C-alpha positions in Angstrom: 15.0 14.1 -10.6 11.9 12.3 -9.2 8.6 14.4 -8.4 7.4 14.4 -4.7 4.0 15.5 -5.6 1.1 13.3 -4.2 -2.6 13.8 -4.6 -4.5 14.7 -1.4 -7.9 13.0 -0.7 -10.5 14.8 1.3 -13.2 12.8 3.0 -16.3 14.9 3.7 -18.2 13.3 6.6 -21.1 14.4 9.1 -21.4 12.9 12.7 -23.2 9.7 13.2 -22.8 8.5 9.6 -22.1 4.9 9.6 -21.0 4.9 5.9 -18.5 7.6 6.9 -16.8 5.2 9.3 -16.5 2.7 6.6 -15.2 5.2 4.1 -12.6 6.5 6.6 -11.0 3.0 6.8 -10.8 2.6 3.2 -9.4 6.2 2.5 -6.9 5.7 5.4 -5.7 2.5 4.2 -5.4 3.4 0.7 -3.6 6.8 1.2 -1.2 5.2 3.5 -0.4 2.5 1.1 0.4 4.8 -1.7 1.7 7.9 0.2 -1.2 10.2 -0.8 -2.4 12.9 1.5 -5.6 12.5 3.5 -7.8 15.1 5.3 -11.2 14.6 6.7 -13.7 17.6 7.0 -17.0 17.7 8.6 -19.8 18.9 6.4 -21.1 21.1 9.2 -17.9 22.9 9.3 -17.5 23.7 5.4 -18.8 27.0 4.6 -21.4 27.0 1.7 -20.9 23.2 0.7 -22.5 21.6 -2.4 -26.1 21.1 -1.4 -26.1 17.6 -3.0 -23.3 16.5 -0.5 -25.8 16.4 2.3 -27.5 13.7 0.4 -24.4 12.0 -0.8 -22.4 11.6 2.2 -19.6 10.6 2.5 -18.1 12.3 -0.3 -14.4 11.9 -1.3 -12.7 14.5 -3.3 -9.3 14.1 -5.0 -7.4 17.3 -5.2 -10.7 19.2 -4.8 -12.7 17.2 -7.3 -15.4 14.9 -6.6 -14.3 11.1 -6.9 -16.8 9.2 -5.1 -19.9 9.3 -2.7 -22.0 7.1 -0.6 -19.8 4.0 -0.8 -16.1 4.4 -1.4 -14.6 1.7 -3.7 -11.1 0.7 -2.5 -10.2 -0.5 -6.0 -11.5 2.7 -7.8 -9.7 4.9 -5.3 -6.5 3.0 -5.5 -6.5 2.7 -9.2 -7.0 6.6 -9.4 -4.4 7.7 -7.0 -1.8 5.1 -8.4 -2.5 6.5 -11.9 -1.9 10.1 -10.7 1.0 9.3 -8.8 2.5 7.4 -11.6 1.9 10.2 -14.1 3.5 12.7 -11.7 6.5 10.6 -11.5 7.1 10.3 -15.2 6.5 13.9 -15.9 
């Protein structure tokens, strides 16, 4: 039986961040293509965020672990998600 698990990408943003807009476009495209989960959170709404995130916005997490910050690499995100999804399917 094939696993239905898929990783979730969380995009941490802040208002007025132009890099966040670019990151949102990349994350939305990649997660949609691969069937991964996607959520966006504003840094201002996160209780006790990592202090470095204020300097690294936008930050992407995969299943709660920091994956990337500042500029999101579509190739890197796509490869990481595809690898995780493939590993879950073969398990």
